ZAPAKOL-130762 format. One record per residue (C-alpha): residue number from 0; residue in one letter; x, y, z. Coordinates in steps of 0.25 Angstrom, whole numbers, plus 5000, padded with zeros to 4 digits. Example, Ala and Ser with C-alpha at 12.3 -4.5 7.8 and 13.67 -1.06 7.14 Angstrom:
BEGIN
<node n="0" res="A" c1="5049" c2="4982" c3="5031"/>
<node n="1" res="S" c1="5055" c2="4996" c3="5029"/>
END
This chain:
BEGIN
<node n="0" res="M" c1="5496" c2="5406" c3="5387"/>
<node n="1" res="D" c1="5509" c2="5408" c3="5380"/>
<node n="2" res="T" c1="5516" c2="5398" c3="5371"/>
<node n="3" res="E" c1="5525" c2="5393" c3="5382"/>
<node n="4" res="V" c1="5513" c2="5389" c3="5391"/>
<node n="5" res="V" c1="5506" c2="5382" c3="5379"/>
<node n="6" res="M" c1="5519" c2="5374" c3="5376"/>
<node n="7" res="T" c1="5520" c2="5370" c3="5391"/>
<node n="8" res="L" c1="5506" c2="5365" c3="5391"/>
<node n="9" res="M" c1="5508" c2="5358" c3="5378"/>
<node n="10" res="G" c1="5522" c2="5352" c3="5379"/>
<node n="11" res="S" c1="5521" c2="5346" c3="5393"/>
<node n="12" res="H" c1="5509" c2="5336" c3="5390"/>
<node n="13" res="P" c1="5505" c2="5326" c3="5380"/>
<node n="14" res="D" c1="5495" c2="5328" c3="5369"/>
<node n="15" res="N" c1="5481" c2="5325" c3="5370"/>
<node n="16" res="D" c1="5478" c2="5310" c3="5370"/>
<node n="17" res="H" c1="5467" c2="5312" c3="5359"/>
<node n="18" res="R" c1="5470" c2="5315" c3="5345"/>
<node n="19" res="F" c1="5461" c2="5314" c3="5333"/>
<node n="20" res="G" c1="5462" c2="5310" c3="5319"/>
<node n="21" res="G" c1="5454" c2="5315" c3="5307"/>
<node n="22" res="E" c1="5439" c2="5317" c3="5304"/>
<node n="23" res="R" c1="5438" c2="5303" c3="5299"/>
<node n="24" res="E" c1="5443" c2="5296" c3="5311"/>
<node n="25" res="L" c1="5434" c2="5305" c3="5320"/>
<node n="26" res="V" c1="5422" c2="5302" c3="5312"/>
<node n="27" res="A" c1="5425" c2="5287" c3="5312"/>
<node n="28" res="S" c1="5427" c2="5286" c3="5327"/>
<node n="29" res="V" c1="5412" c2="5288" c3="5329"/>
<node n="30" res="S" c1="5408" c2="5278" c3="5318"/>
<node n="31" res="T" c1="5401" c2="5268" c3="5328"/>
<node n="32" res="G" c1="5390" c2="5263" c3="5319"/>
<node n="33" res="R" c1="5380" c2="5269" c3="5329"/>
<node n="34" res="A" c1="5367" c2="5277" c3="5325"/>
<node n="35" res="P" c1="5369" c2="5292" c3="5324"/>
<node n="36" res="S" c1="5367" c2="5300" c3="5336"/>
<node n="37" res="R" c1="5356" c2="5310" c3="5337"/>
<node n="38" res="L" c1="5360" c2="5322" c3="5346"/>
<node n="39" res="C" c1="5355" c2="5336" c3="5349"/>
<node n="40" res="F" c1="5365" c2="5347" c3="5352"/>
<node n="41" res="I" c1="5360" c2="5359" c3="5360"/>
<node n="42" res="V" c1="5367" c2="5371" c3="5355"/>
<node n="43" res="E" c1="5365" c2="5385" c3="5360"/>
<node n="44" res="D" c1="5366" c2="5397" c3="5351"/>
<node n="45" res="R" c1="5380" c2="5401" c3="5356"/>
<node n="46" res="Y" c1="5386" c2="5388" c3="5351"/>
<node n="47" res="R" c1="5377" c2="5386" c3="5338"/>
<node n="48" res="N" c1="5389" c2="5390" c3="5329"/>
<node n="49" res="D" c1="5400" c2="5386" c3="5338"/>
<node n="50" res="T" c1="5410" c2="5375" c3="5334"/>
<node n="51" res="M" c1="5406" c2="5367" c3="5346"/>
<node n="52" res="P" c1="5396" c2="5360" c3="5346"/>
<node n="53" res="G" c1="5394" c2="5363" c3="5331"/>
<node n="54" res="T" c1="5406" c2="5354" c3="5326"/>
<node n="55" res="V" c1="5401" c2="5343" c3="5335"/>
<node n="56" res="I" c1="5387" c2="5343" c3="5329"/>
<node n="57" res="D" c1="5394" c2="5343" c3="5315"/>
<node n="58" res="V" c1="5403" c2="5331" c3="5319"/>
<node n="59" res="L" c1="5391" c2="5323" c3="5324"/>
<node n="60" res="T" c1="5382" c2="5326" c3="5312"/>
<node n="61" res="G" c1="5394" c2="5322" c3="5303"/>
<node n="62" res="W" c1="5395" c2="5309" c3="5310"/>
<node n="63" res="G" c1="5380" c2="5306" c3="5306"/>
<node n="64" res="H" c1="5373" c2="5310" c3="5320"/>
<node n="65" res="E" c1="5360" c2="5318" c3="5321"/>
<node n="66" res="I" c1="5362" c2="5331" c3="5328"/>
<node n="67" res="D" c1="5351" c2="5341" c3="5332"/>
<node n="68" res="V" c1="5355" c2="5355" c3="5337"/>
<node n="69" res="L" c1="5346" c2="5362" c3="5347"/>
<node n="70" res="H" c1="5348" c2="5377" c3="5348"/>
<node n="71" res="P" c1="5341" c2="5381" c3="5361"/>
<node n="72" res="H" c1="5339" c2="5395" c3="5358"/>
<node n="73" res="T" c1="5333" c2="5393" c3="5345"/>
<node n="74" res="R" c1="5325" c2="5380" c3="5346"/>
<node n="75" res="L" c1="5314" c2="5376" c3="5355"/>
<node n="76" res="A" c1="5318" c2="5363" c3="5362"/>
<node n="77" res="S" c1="5308" c2="5352" c3="5365"/>
<node n="78" res="L" c1="5312" c2="5346" c3="5378"/>
<node n="79" res="S" c1="5302" c2="5335" c3="5376"/>
<node n="80" res="R" c1="5310" c2="5330" c3="5364"/>
<node n="81" res="L" c1="5323" c2="5329" c3="5373"/>
<node n="82" res="D" c1="5317" c2="5316" c3="5378"/>
<node n="83" res="P" c1="5327" c2="5305" c3="5374"/>
<node n="84" res="I" c1="5316" c2="5295" c3="5371"/>
<node n="85" res="D" c1="5304" c2="5303" c3="5367"/>
<node n="86" res="G" c1="5311" c2="5315" c3="5362"/>
<node n="87" res="D" c1="5321" c2="5317" c3="5350"/>
<node n="88" res="R" c1="5330" c2="5306" c3="5355"/>
<node n="89" res="Y" c1="5343" c2="5313" c3="5354"/>
<node n="90" res="D" c1="5355" c2="5304" c3="5358"/>
<node n="91" res="G" c1="5361" c2="5316" c3="5365"/>
<node n="92" res="Y" c1="5361" c2="5331" c3="5367"/>
<node n="93" res="V" c1="5373" c2="5340" c3="5367"/>
<node n="94" res="L" c1="5373" c2="5354" c3="5373"/>
<node n="95" res="K" c1="5381" c2="5366" c3="5369"/>
<node n="96" res="T" c1="5376" c2="5378" c3="5376"/>
<node n="97" res="V" c1="5380" c2="5390" c3="5385"/>
<node n="98" res="S" c1="5380" c2="5387" c3="5400"/>
<node n="99" res="C" c1="5366" c2="5392" c3="5403"/>
<node n="100" res="G" c1="5359" c2="5391" c3="5389"/>
<node n="101" res="P" c1="5346" c2="5383" c3="5387"/>
<node n="102" res="G" c1="5353" c2="5371" c3="5380"/>
<node n="103" res="L" c1="5357" c2="5365" c3="5393"/>
<node n="104" res="S" c1="5343" c2="5365" c3="5398"/>
<node n="105" res="I" c1="5339" c2="5358" c3="5385"/>
<node n="106" res="L" c1="5351" c2="5348" c3="5387"/>
<node n="107" res="E" c1="5347" c2="5345" c3="5402"/>
<node n="108" res="A" c1="5332" c2="5343" c3="5397"/>
<node n="109" res="A" c1="5337" c2="5332" c3="5387"/>
<node n="110" res="G" c1="5346" c2="5326" c3="5398"/>
<node n="111" res="A" c1="5335" c2="5326" c3="5408"/>
<node n="112" res="A" c1="5326" c2="5319" c3="5398"/>
<node n="113" res="G" c1="5337" c2="5308" c3="5397"/>
<node n="114" res="G" c1="5344" c2="5313" c3="5385"/>
<node n="115" res="V" c1="5359" c2="5312" c3="5383"/>
<node n="116" res="T" c1="5367" c2="5325" c3="5384"/>
<node n="117" res="V" c1="5381" c2="5328" c3="5381"/>
<node n="118" res="N" c1="5386" c2="5333" c3="5391"/>
<node n="119" res="D" c1="5377" c2="5326" c3="5401"/>
<node n="120" res="Y" c1="5367" c2="5338" c3="5405"/>
<node n="121" res="R" c1="5370" c2="5336" c3="5420"/>
<node n="122" res="S" c1="5385" c2="5338" c3="5418"/>
<node n="123" res="I" c1="5383" c2="5350" c3="5409"/>
<node n="124" res="R" c1="5375" c2="5357" c3="5420"/>
<node n="125" res="L" c1="5387" c2="5353" c3="5430"/>
<node n="126" res="A" c1="5396" c2="5360" c3="5421"/>
<node n="127" res="R" c1="5388" c2="5372" c3="5416"/>
<node n="128" res="D" c1="5384" c2="5377" c3="5430"/>
<node n="129" res="K" c1="5398" c2="5382" c3="5434"/>
<node n="130" res="A" c1="5395" c2="5383" c3="5449"/>
<node n="131" res="V" c1="5391" c2="5368" c3="5448"/>
<node n="132" res="A" c1="5403" c2="5365" c3="5440"/>
<node n="133" res="A" c1="5412" c2="5371" c3="5450"/>
<node n="134" res="S" c1="5406" c2="5364" c3="5462"/>
<node n="135" res="L" c1="5406" c2="5351" c3="5455"/>
<node n="136" res="A" c1="5421" c2="5353" c3="5450"/>
<node n="137" res="R" c1="5426" c2="5356" c3="5464"/>
<node n="138" res="A" c1="5417" c2="5345" c3="5471"/>
<node n="139" res="A" c1="5423" c2="5335" c3="5461"/>
<node n="140" res="G" c1="5438" c2="5340" c3="5465"/>
<node n="141" res="L" c1="5441" c2="5347" c3="5451"/>
<node n="142" res="P" c1="5451" c2="5358" c3="5452"/>
<node n="143" res="F" c1="5441" c2="5369" c3="5451"/>
<node n="144" res="P" c1="5441" c2="5384" c3="5457"/>
<node n="145" res="K" c1="5433" c2="5387" c3="5470"/>
<node n="146" res="T" c1="5420" c2="5394" c3="5464"/>
<node n="147" res="Y" c1="5410" c2="5403" c3="5470"/>
<node n="148" res="F" c1="5396" c2="5406" c3="5464"/>
<node n="149" res="A" c1="5390" c2="5420" c3="5463"/>
<node n="150" res="A" c1="5375" c2="5422" c3="5460"/>
<node n="151" res="R" c1="5379" c2="5437" c3="5458"/>
<node n="152" res="R" c1="5392" c2="5443" c3="5454"/>
<node n="153" res="E" c1="5392" c2="5452" c3="5467"/>
<node n="154" res="L" c1="5393" c2="5440" c3="5475"/>
<node n="155" res="V" c1="5407" c2="5437" c3="5470"/>
<node n="156" res="G" c1="5411" c2="5449" c3="5479"/>
<node n="157" res="Q" c1="5408" c2="5441" c3="5491"/>
<node n="158" res="L" c1="5422" c2="5434" c3="5489"/>
<node n="159" res="S" c1="5433" c2="5440" c3="5497"/>
<node n="160" res="P" c1="5444" c2="5448" c3="5490"/>
<node n="161" res="D" c1="5454" c2="5438" c3="5492"/>
<node n="162" res="R" c1="5447" c2="5428" c3="5483"/>
<node n="163" res="Y" c1="5450" c2="5437" c3="5471"/>
<node n="164" res="P" c1="5453" c2="5436" c3="5459"/>
<node n="165" res="L" c1="5441" c2="5428" c3="5455"/>
<node n="166" res="V" c1="5435" c2="5422" c3="5443"/>
<node n="167" res="V" c1="5420" c2="5425" c3="5440"/>
<node n="168" res="K" c1="5412" c2="5418" c3="5429"/>
<node n="169" res="P" c1="5398" c2="5415" c3="5426"/>
<node n="170" res="N" c1="5392" c2="5402" c3="5432"/>
<node n="171" res="N" c1="5386" c2="5398" c3="5418"/>
<node n="172" res="G" c1="5398" c2="5404" c3="5410"/>
<node n="173" res="S" c1="5404" c2="5397" c3="5398"/>
<node n="174" res="S" c1="5415" c2="5400" c3="5387"/>
<node n="175" res="C" c1="5424" c2="5407" c3="5397"/>
<node n="176" res="E" c1="5415" c2="5419" c3="5397"/>
<node n="177" res="H" c1="5413" c2="5429" c3="5408"/>
<node n="178" res="I" c1="5424" c2="5424" c3="5417"/>
<node n="179" res="Y" c1="5431" c2="5435" c3="5425"/>
<node n="180" res="R" c1="5442" c2="5437" c3="5435"/>
<node n="181" res="I" c1="5440" c2="5447" c3="5445"/>
<node n="182" res="D" c1="5450" c2="5452" c3="5456"/>
<node n="183" res="T" c1="5440" c2="5461" c3="5464"/>
<node n="184" res="A" c1="5425" c2="5460" c3="5467"/>
<node n="185" res="A" c1="5424" c2="5474" c3="5460"/>
<node n="186" res="Q" c1="5426" c2="5467" c3="5447"/>
<node n="187" res="L" c1="5413" c2="5459" c3="5448"/>
<node n="188" res="E" c1="5405" c2="5471" c3="5443"/>
<node n="189" res="N" c1="5412" c2="5471" c3="5430"/>
<node n="190" res="L" c1="5410" c2="5456" c3="5426"/>
<node n="191" res="D" c1="5403" c2="5454" c3="5413"/>
<node n="192" res="V" c1="5393" c2="5443" c3="5419"/>
<node n="193" res="D" c1="5378" c2="5443" c3="5419"/>
<node n="194" res="E" c1="5372" c2="5449" c3="5432"/>
<node n="195" res="D" c1="5364" c2="5436" c3="5434"/>
<node n="196" res="C" c1="5375" c2="5427" c3="5431"/>
<node n="197" res="F" c1="5380" c2="5417" c3="5442"/>
<node n="198" res="L" c1="5395" c2="5418" c3="5444"/>
<node n="199" res="L" c1="5406" c2="5408" c3="5448"/>
<node n="200" res="V" c1="5418" c2="5414" c3="5455"/>
<node n="201" res="Q" c1="5432" c2="5407" c3="5457"/>
<node n="202" res="P" c1="5445" c2="5412" c3="5461"/>
<node n="203" res="Y" c1="5454" c2="5416" c3="5450"/>
<node n="204" res="L" c1="5465" c2="5406" c3="5448"/>
<node n="205" res="P" c1="5478" c2="5411" c3="5442"/>
<node n="206" res="N" c1="5481" c2="5404" c3="5429"/>
<node n="207" res="P" c1="5490" c2="5405" c3="5417"/>
<node n="208" res="G" c1="5479" c2="5413" c3="5409"/>
<node n="209" res="Y" c1="5473" c2="5401" c3="5401"/>
<node n="210" res="D" c1="5463" c2="5390" c3="5403"/>
<node n="211" res="L" c1="5463" c2="5376" c3="5398"/>
<node n="212" res="K" c1="5451" c2="5370" c3="5392"/>
<node n="213" res="L" c1="5450" c2="5356" c3="5393"/>
<node n="214" res="Y" c1="5440" c2="5349" c3="5384"/>
<node n="215" res="N" c1="5435" c2="5335" c3="5384"/>
<node n="216" res="T" c1="5428" c2="5331" c3="5371"/>
<node n="217" res="G" c1="5425" c2="5317" c3="5377"/>
<node n="218" res="E" c1="5436" c2="5311" c3="5369"/>
<node n="219" res="G" c1="5448" c2="5320" c3="5375"/>
<node n="220" res="V" c1="5452" c2="5331" c3="5384"/>
<node n="221" res="Y" c1="5459" c2="5343" c3="5377"/>
<node n="222" res="A" c1="5465" c2="5356" c3="5383"/>
<node n="223" res="I" c1="5464" c2="5369" c3="5376"/>
<node n="224" res="V" c1="5471" c2="5382" c3="5381"/>
<node n="225" res="R" c1="5462" c2="5394" c3="5383"/>
<node n="226" res="R" c1="5464" c2="5408" c3="5387"/>
<node n="227" res="S" c1="5458" c2="5410" c3="5401"/>
<node n="228" res="P" c1="5446" c2="5420" c3="5401"/>
<node n="229" res="L" c1="5452" c2="5426" c3="5413"/>
<node n="230" res="H" c1="5465" c2="5429" c3="5405"/>
<node n="231" res="P" c1="5460" c2="5434" c3="5391"/>
<node n="232" res="G" c1="5473" c2="5441" c3="5388"/>
<node n="233" res="A" c1="5482" c2="5429" c3="5391"/>
<node n="234" res="A" c1="5490" c2="5424" c3="5379"/>
<node n="235" res="V" c1="5485" c2="5410" c3="5378"/>
<node n="236" res="V" c1="5487" c2="5400" c3="5366"/>
<node n="237" res="E" c1="5473" c2="5394" c3="5366"/>
<node n="238" res="Q" c1="5476" c2="5379" c3="5361"/>
<node n="239" res="Q" c1="5474" c2="5365" c3="5364"/>
<node n="240" res="I" c1="5485" c2="5359" c3="5372"/>
<node n="241" res="P" c1="5488" c2="5344" c3="5377"/>
<node n="242" res="V" c1="5480" c2="5339" c3="5389"/>
<node n="243" res="R" c1="5487" c2="5336" c3="5401"/>
<node n="244" res="P" c1="5483" c2="5324" c3="5409"/>
<node n="245" res="Q" c1="5478" c2="5332" c3="5421"/>
<node n="246" res="W" c1="5469" c2="5341" c3="5412"/>
<node n="247" res="R" c1="5463" c2="5329" c3="5405"/>
<node n="248" res="D" c1="5461" c2="5322" c3="5419"/>
<node n="249" res="L" c1="5454" c2="5335" c3="5424"/>
<node n="250" res="A" c1="5445" c2="5336" c3="5412"/>
<node n="251" res="L" c1="5441" c2="5322" c3="5412"/>
<node n="252" res="R" c1="5438" c2="5323" c3="5427"/>
<node n="253" res="V" c1="5429" c2="5335" c3="5425"/>
<node n="254" res="G" c1="5421" c2="5328" c3="5414"/>
<node n="255" res="R" c1="5419" c2="5316" c3="5424"/>
<node n="256" res="I" c1="5415" c2="5325" c3="5435"/>
<node n="257" res="F" c1="5405" c2="5334" c3="5427"/>
<node n="258" res="G" c1="5401" c2="5322" c3="5418"/>
<node n="259" res="L" c1="5404" c2="5329" c3="5405"/>
<node n="260" res="D" c1="5407" c2="5322" c3="5392"/>
<node n="261" res="I" c1="5412" c2="5334" c3="5384"/>
<node n="262" res="Y" c1="5417" c2="5347" c3="5391"/>
<node n="263" res="G" c1="5428" c2="5356" c3="5394"/>
<node n="264" res="L" c1="5435" c2="5363" c3="5406"/>
<node n="265" res="D" c1="5443" c2="5375" c3="5409"/>
<node n="266" res="I" c1="5455" c2="5373" c3="5417"/>
<node n="267" res="V" c1="5466" c2="5382" c3="5422"/>
<node n="268" res="E" c1="5480" c2="5380" c3="5428"/>
<node n="269" res="T" c1="5481" c2="5387" c3="5442"/>
<node n="270" res="S" c1="5491" c2="5386" c3="5454"/>
<node n="271" res="Q" c1="5481" c2="5375" c3="5459"/>
<node n="272" res="G" c1="5482" c2="5367" c3="5446"/>
<node n="273" res="W" c1="5473" c2="5366" c3="5435"/>
<node n="274" res="M" c1="5459" c2="5371" c3="5439"/>
<node n="275" res="V" c1="5445" c2="5368" c3="5431"/>
<node n="276" res="L" c1="5438" c2="5382" c3="5429"/>
<node n="277" res="D" c1="5426" c2="5378" c3="5420"/>
<node n="278" res="I" c1="5419" c2="5365" c3="5414"/>
<node n="279" res="N" c1="5411" c2="5366" c3="5401"/>
<node n="280" res="D" c1="5402" c2="5355" c3="5396"/>
<node n="281" res="F" c1="5403" c2="5358" c3="5381"/>
<node n="282" res="P" c1="5415" c2="5368" c3="5378"/>
<node n="283" res="S" c1="5420" c2="5372" c3="5365"/>
<node n="284" res="F" c1="5431" c2="5362" c3="5363"/>
<node n="285" res="G" c1="5439" c2="5372" c3="5356"/>
<node n="286" res="Q" c1="5452" c2="5367" c3="5350"/>
<node n="287" res="V" c1="5449" c2="5353" c3="5354"/>
<node n="288" res="P" c1="5453" c2="5344" c3="5342"/>
<node n="289" res="H" c1="5441" c2="5337" c3="5335"/>
<node n="290" res="A" c1="5432" c2="5342" c3="5347"/>
<node n="291" res="A" c1="5419" c2="5340" c3="5339"/>
<node n="292" res="E" c1="5422" c2="5325" c3="5335"/>
<node n="293" res="Q" c1="5426" c2="5322" c3="5349"/>
<node n="294" res="I" c1="5414" c2="5328" c3="5355"/>
<node n="295" res="A" c1="5405" c2="5322" c3="5345"/>
<node n="296" res="R" c1="5410" c2="5308" c3="5349"/>
<node n="297" res="T" c1="5408" c2="5311" c3="5363"/>
<node n="298" res="I" c1="5394" c2="5316" c3="5361"/>
<node n="299" res="L" c1="5391" c2="5303" c3="5353"/>
<node n="300" res="R" c1="5398" c2="5294" c3="5364"/>
<node n="301" res="T" c1="5391" c2="5301" c3="5375"/>
<node n="302" res="T" c1="5377" c2="5301" c3="5370"/>
<node n="303" res="R" c1="5378" c2="5286" c3="5366"/>
<node n="304" res="R" c1="5384" c2="5282" c3="5379"/>
<node n="305" res="A" c1="5373" c2="5290" c3="5387"/>
<node n="306" res="T" c1="5361" c2="5284" c3="5379"/>
<node n="307" res="A" c1="5365" c2="5270" c3="5384"/>
<node n="308" res="V" c1="5365" c2="5274" c3="5399"/>
<node n="309" res="T" c1="5360" c2="5286" c3="5408"/>
<node n="310" res="R" c1="5373" c2="5294" c3="5409"/>
<node n="311" res="V" c1="5374" c2="5302" c3="5422"/>
<node n="312" res="S" c1="5387" c2="5310" c3="5422"/>
<node n="313" res="T" c1="5392" c2="5312" c3="5436"/>
<node n="314" res="A" c1="5390" c2="5306" c3="5450"/>
<node n="315" res="A" c1="5383" c2="5318" c3="5454"/>
<node n="316" res="H" c1="5373" c2="5316" c3="5443"/>
<node n="317" res="R" c1="5371" c2="5301" c3="5448"/>
<node n="318" res="R" c1="5369" c2="5306" c3="5462"/>
<node n="319" res="I" c1="5358" c2="5316" c3="5458"/>
<node n="320" res="L" c1="5351" c2="5305" c3="5450"/>
<node n="321" res="Q" c1="5351" c2="5295" c3="5462"/>
<node n="322" res="R" c1="5345" c2="5305" c3="5471"/>
<node n="323" res="T" c1="5334" c2="5309" c3="5462"/>
<node n="324" res="A" c1="5331" c2="5294" c3="5458"/>
END
């Protein structure tokens, strides 16, 4: 994106509604007189030294809360201790893992035993399986591309030539990795994806060469310009820009549909309007001001709210529970 495009986006719309003061104000806002919370963060090796969730853990610890960190690749997890009554009695579990990592199984085990999870473990599964996310998004009326599922890469060749160009990406992908544009079926052989990887296939939507990351910390929605993985050579100024009302409404709608508390989504401007390309349950929140403090407060608020009532995130979840009761 060149400077002119950035200024057009920034100059035509009001600033974010959410502005934050100094550290003292942020800390004081969570001083409610309640007993400290006891939380377990499930963090896989890939994120062990990352800013997120490390800064959130630091904030919560600084506020006097007790935080344990479970690294699934290096520590044996006792599933019996996940029981919220007879186990370790955590007030909540927070997950930061790769899409198909072992951490999600542990979080789901905690949730199945009645533990509180952030995000809700059922909602995480809806977002992590990209085929499920695409189906739910379109069924709910979100602006989302038509999507095909391929169990093997050669199956993509069954699409007729007039469907090209296409975007091909892993069904369990994350961090905008291994996303490719192909113009002919012959390019399938050169894709850098695992042979046993399930793929999602979507029509390529002409766009300005950049994506927008919309992040919801639970306290506000933020927009960050990011270079598109399909246009790695584009001149893009990656930065925070003011949130347009339509972006905020779209982000909040995604959260309601998927039942997420903290999340992000990738959107792109097309000839058909703004389209949702991806939904992430715990993104990096890069360039979001005071992201760690905001997310920490959301975690505390969510776990305290959920301990009082059984929280089911979506109408789909409620129907499932009703059928199995």
